[in-house]
N, C-alpha and C positions, 0 to 999 in steps of 0.2 A: 507494498497497502505505499500509498505517497504519503510523507509528510508536510506537513502544514508547518507554514514558514515560523512558527512558534516550538515545533516538532510532533506535538500530537498526533495519531493516528486515528483514522475511520476504517472499519472493517465494512465487509460486505456484509448483506441476511444470510448471504452462503455460509459464513465464517460460525453464525451463530446458530446452526443447525445439528448438535451433534444430539440430540434426543429421538428418541424413537415417539413418534404420535400419539402413541394409546399410553408412554409412560407418565405416572403419575407426578404434579407438578413437584418440586423438595420440601420438602418442609423438616422440621424438627424430630417428626414422626418418621417422616419418610424420604430417607437417605435421598439426595439426589441421582437421577443413576445415569451410569457411567456409559462412555464410548467405548465400543467392542475394536479393543485393539489389541494385537497381536503380540505376544511376550516378549518378543524382541524386534527393532529396524529388521520390517524386510517389505523386499514389492508385494507383498499380499497383500489385494485391496480390501478397503476398511468400505465396510457399509454400515449406515446406519437407518437408514429406510427404501424400499424399494421404490420409490416414487423421485428418490435423492442418487444423485451422480454416488460413486464408489469414487475412491483417492488411493494409490500407494502410498502407505505408512509416511514414508521420508515427506513427504506432498501435503501430511498436515499442519494444521498451523503450531509452532512451539510449545502450547500451553500445553495439548494435548499430548506428544509427542514427551517432551521432555517431566510431564510430572510423574512425582516420586509420591506412590500412597504410605498416608502413613508421617510422612514429613511435615511436620508445623505450617513452614513457610508454604509449604505450595498444596495442604488441604485450605489454607485459607483462599486462597490465588483459587482453587475453585468452588469454595464455597462463595466467596466474593462471586465468579464468574455466574455460577449456577443463580444465584438469588437476581440474577437481572430477569428473570423468569417470573417472579414474584412482581416486578411492580403493576403500577395499577396501569401503563402505556407505556412504548419502547415507538422512536423517533431514530426511522435512519433515511441515510444517507444516498435516493436512491430513486427511483420512480418504475411503476407498477407496468409497463411495456416491459423494462431489462430482467423484472427479479419477480416476474411473477410466482414459478412454481417455490421460491423460500418462501416469500413472503406467507401464501398461502398452504403451505410444510406450518410456519410455525403460528400461523393461527388459527390449525389443526389441532396446534398440540400445547391450546392454550398461553403456549407462550407471552407474560404481559397481558394478563387475561384477557387473551384475542386483539387487543387494542394494537393496533402497530400504525404506526402514521407513514407512509412513504412520500416524505419531502422535498428530494431532490430533480436535478439536482446540483449541490448549491456548492458557489464556489465564489472564492475568494474574489471579489470587487478587483479590474485591470486597473495595476499603479499608470500616474498620471505621469513620470518621468521614468528614467530608465536610464544610467550611468553606467550600461556593457557596449553601448553600442552597438548592441544584438539590432534591433532595428532599421538604423542605415545596412545594413549588412544584407537585411532579408528583404528588402526594399530594392537591393539593389539585383538581387535573382529574379529569375521567368517563373511566372507564379507555380507551381505544383515540383519545383525543381529539388528542395531542401529536404533532407532527413534530420529531425533533432531527434536524439539521445540523451535518456535523462534516467538515474537508477536509483532516485530520488535525493533528499540530502540528507540522510543518517550512513547511504552507505557509501562506502570509500574502495574506489578498485583495484585489487591486488597488479603489482607489479604487470606479472604475467597476464593476467586478462587484460590489461593494459595494452600491451604490447599489441598480445592479437584483436582487439576494437580498432586497430590505430589500423596492423595490418588490410582490416576488413573490408578500412574504408578506403583505403589506396585499393583496393582492390578494385573495388567498385565506380572509382570515377565519381562518385555522386559528389553535388555538392551538400555541404551536413552542418547544425549544429550543434553541440557537444556541448552540453552542460557536465564539467567534466571536474570539478572539485579544484582540489591542487594536484592529482592522477595523471592528466597530459604531458607528454613529454614535450617541452618549448619547441623542441623540432619540429611537431607537426603544425607548428602556426603558420597561416599560409594556405592551407590548400584547404580551409574550412574557415569556421566561426569559435574556438573554445574558449568558452566560458569557465572561469573558476572561481566566482560568484554565485550571489542566486539569482532565479530565472525569472524572471515574470512569465510560468510556464504559462496559464491560460492565453495573452496573447499573441504569446508564438505563436500554439497552437491554432488559433484563428486566425496566424498571417496565408494571406493568398498561395504565399512562396513553401509552405511545410507542408509537403505530400502525405508525410508518414513520420513517427514516431515510434522508436525503439524503450520501453516500456518496461521496467523493470515487476508490472503489473498491480501500484501497488492502488488501493480504489480510489483517491484525492486525482489520480495522473489517469486513471479506469478514465470515468466521468468526465472529467476534461479533454482526453482524447476523443467517446466518442459525443459528449456535442460537439467538436471542431473540425466532424465526421474526417477524417483520417484514417488512412492506413497503420494498424494496430501489429506489432511487432514486437509478437511478446516475448521474453525473457523476465521468467520471473525468479528471484533467490528468496526468500526466505517465509517468514512469517505464515499469512495468508496469499500469498501472492501467487502460487499452487493453482489454489483454490479459485483466485482471481485469472488466471489463465485459460485453465481449462471449463471458465464460462464463457469465456471471452472466446477461446478459440472451439471448443466442442461444441459448445448447445446455440450462442448467441449469432456464430457464425464472421465475426466482425474483425479476426484477429489471425495473424499466424505469427505461432509456433518460429524462433528458429533458436532459442538455445535454452538453456537453464541451470541456473547459480548451483550453487554447493563445491563442499569442497575439493579443490583439483580441478573442479568442469572447466574448462581451456576450449572456445567454440574454434574449428578448423578455421582459419582466414578467408581462405577460399572462397568457400559453402557459407560463410559471412557475409558475403562482399558481393557473392552471385544473388544473396535474398535483398538485401538490404538495395541492390541498382537496382533488383525488382520488382521495389516498392515506387518508386520513380520514372516506370519504365509507361507511358502510355497506356491503354490496354490489358494491361496484364489483370489478374483476377478479378473479374468485372464479377464474378457473384458476389466477392467478398466484398465491397467498393458499391454494391446498390445496395446489401443491409448496412453498411458504414453510414449512407445516406439518409436509408430511413432510419437507423437510431436514431440518427440527430435530430433531425424533425421530430421526432416521438419523444425525445427528450425538453425540444423545445418546447413541442404540446403539454409538457407533462406541466411545466412552468406557469406556462399563459395560464389567462383567469379563463377559469371554467376547466382545465388541463387536471386531470390526477392528483398532481399532486401540491395545485394550488387549492383544489375540495380539501386535503387533509389537513392540508396547514387551516382550512377556517374550520374544521370540527376541531381541527386541536385545540387552536382557541377558544373555542368555548366547551372543550371539556377542561382546562386551565380554568375556566372566567366561574362554571361551575362549581371547581372544588373550591377555589377560591371564596366562593359566596359558602360553601357548606361549611367551610370554618369560623 
């Protein structure tokens, strides 16, 4: 998930589905249900409900993979995580068209009393100024010619991975904008635009020159990419990003998986360059581009007056007002 500027993370509803729809809600009398995990890390798919996708154990969010039964700190974390299901309501930064199966599952399992409000996509306001000279560079590029690369503000690429990305970009020959933090080698400057500070990502993605987004599939980045309607090149690294990537690639059909993160995983530069280059080719992946355009349209419709997220926000406001008068 992409972290916000202050470092806060916002997960997808898919990450909140560890419960079977028939399970009792957790309480002191009824312990919270457990995710049916294998006894040790493996590639065995883990399934929590017939209506939802299964995932290899290494792709589960770290809160599940690292849990140690009986450890006081982990038990506290688990209890806190599951106590969300006892809330009077829950608010999600998503929209019905994109996340309907997961929202339906949570409602059917009585998560937060079944009162779920999908009010997204919510994104930060576009800043008035930019001190990194990003936009003069983008303005100089033809429409749909630039690949934007960003792995979030909390991830730093290792030297081998940085070298592979550099070689892949060199092989592709495409124009690029790389939000690399301090990881990019100095000699790479001049072949595109490398930014070592904060990037106004929403404005970048909505620029006419940007055709594709190499993303770690952090949730905020996912939403900003969907709204922009660009080609998403999925490269999940950790946390809930594998869940998000599967949702984008296999279910929504709006992304292409180009690599997976993990210890020692470095992509082959030639293949990486081929996929990056294809992302800016006119006419490539026509079905994906149509779905991406449709998703962008649906996202904007959701937050417009009368849209699903607009109405959910109104309903949430009514619930809060009612609760305040009852107090």
